[in-house]
C-alpha positions in Angstrom: 133.4 207.1 -104.2 130.9 206.6 -106.8 131.0 202.8 -106.6 130.5 203.2 -102.7 127.3 205.3 -103.4 125.9 202.4 -105.7 126.8 199.6 -103.5 125.5 201.3 -100.5 122.3 202.2 -102.2 121.9 198.6 -103.6 122.2 197.2 -100.1 119.8 199.5 -98.5 117.2 198.7 -101.1 117.6 195.1 -100.6 117.3 195.7 -97.0 114.2 197.6 -97.1 112.7 195.2 -99.6 113.4 192.1 -97.2 112.0 194.3 -94.2 109.0 195.0 -96.2 108.4 191.3 -97.3 108.9 190.3 -93.6 106.2 192.7 -92.4 103.8 191.5 -95.2 104.3 187.8 -94.4 103.7 188.7 -90.8 100.2 190.5 -91.4 99.0 188.5 -94.5 97.9 185.3 -93.1 96.9 184.5 -89.6 98.5 181.3 -88.0 96.7 178.2 -88.7 94.8 176.6 -86.0 96.9 173.8 -84.4 95.2 170.5 -84.5 96.3 167.8 -82.0 95.5 164.0 -81.1 96.4 162.9 -77.6 96.7 159.1 -77.4 95.9 157.3 -74.3 96.2 153.4 -73.4 98.1 153.3 -69.9 95.8 153.5 -67.1 98.5 154.9 -65.1 98.7 157.9 -67.4 95.1 159.0 -67.3 95.7 161.9 -64.9 99.0 163.0 -66.8 97.2 163.1 -70.3 94.1 164.7 -68.8 96.4 167.4 -67.2 98.3 167.9 -70.5 95.2 168.6 -72.5 94.0 171.3 -69.8 97.5 172.8 -70.1 97.6 172.8 -73.8 94.2 174.7 -73.6 95.3 177.1 -71.1 98.4 177.7 -73.0 96.9 178.5 -76.0 93.9 180.6 -74.7 91.4 178.3 -74.9 89.6 175.8 -77.5 89.1 178.4 -80.1 92.8 178.3 -80.8 93.2 174.6 -80.9 91.5 171.3 -82.0 91.9 168.4 -79.7 91.1 164.8 -80.0 91.7 162.3 -77.2 91.7 158.6 -78.5 91.5 156.2 -75.5 92.0 152.4 -75.8 93.5 149.6 -73.6 93.2 149.5 -69.8 93.1 153.4 -69.9 89.6 153.1 -71.0 88.5 151.7 -67.5 89.0 155.1 -66.1 86.3 156.5 -67.9 83.7 153.7 -67.0 80.8 156.1 -65.6 80.4 153.5 -62.9 83.8 153.5 -61.7 85.1 157.0 -62.9 86.9 159.5 -60.2 84.6 162.3 -59.8 87.1 165.0 -60.7 88.0 163.1 -64.1 84.2 163.1 -64.6 84.1 166.6 -64.1 87.1 167.6 -66.3 85.7 165.2 -69.2 82.5 167.2 -69.0 84.2 170.3 -69.5 86.2 169.1 -72.4 83.2 167.8 -74.1 81.7 171.4 -73.5 85.0 172.7 -75.3 84.4 170.7 -78.3 87.2 168.0 -77.7 86.8 164.8 -79.5 86.8 161.9 -77.2 87.0 158.7 -79.0 87.0 155.3 -77.2 88.3 152.4 -79.1 85.6 149.8 -80.3 87.6 146.6 -79.9 88.5 147.6 -76.5 84.8 148.5 -75.5 84.1 144.7 -76.9 87.0 143.3 -74.7 85.8 145.2 -71.6 82.0 144.3 -72.5 80.7 147.7 -72.4 78.9 150.1 -74.4 78.8 153.9 -75.1 76.3 154.2 -72.4 78.9 152.9 -69.8 81.3 155.5 -70.3 81.4 159.1 -69.1 79.1 161.4 -71.4 80.8 162.8 -74.4 82.5 159.8 -76.0 82.3 158.3 -79.4 83.0 155.2 -80.4 86.3 154.7 -82.8 84.2 152.1 -84.9 87.5 150.7 -86.6 89.6 150.8 -83.6 91.7 153.3 -81.7 94.8 152.8 -83.6 93.0 153.4 -87.0 91.4 156.6 -85.4 94.8 157.9 -84.5 95.8 157.2 -88.2 92.9 158.8 -89.5 93.4 161.9 -87.5 97.2 161.7 -88.4 96.2 161.8 -92.2 94.2 165.0 -91.5 97.3 167.0 -90.3 96.6 166.4 -86.6 99.8 166.7 -84.7 100.3 163.3 -82.5 101.0 163.4 -78.6 101.8 160.6 -76.7 101.8 160.3 -73.0 
């Protein structure tokens, strides 16, 4: 009988210590702000990716809870030419810029399409060393990669 009491007391103590450590872990450190990079190179996927970015913002409660970068290259960059951009897309890009989302355009693609930053929707920055290099840079900074 005495052994049972000792065993029961030991198990109860271990359980209480485990519960206390879980409670401390839950309150000790807030979750780290997620960092995500979205990759877009397919013209047919522009609306899909833009919608995913909006869904991500909505899902986490807004831009204060996530850091998002969009890297655009290849044919997809044509959708962001200011002269040809869909008005709804232009509006959404403007909202993203106001939310602090990085919009990076591949410098190599810009050269091949013979355009400059002034020809793109406002808010874009040039990925000077190329879109794929920018993707790798962000990945090395602990950004999670999301492809279309």
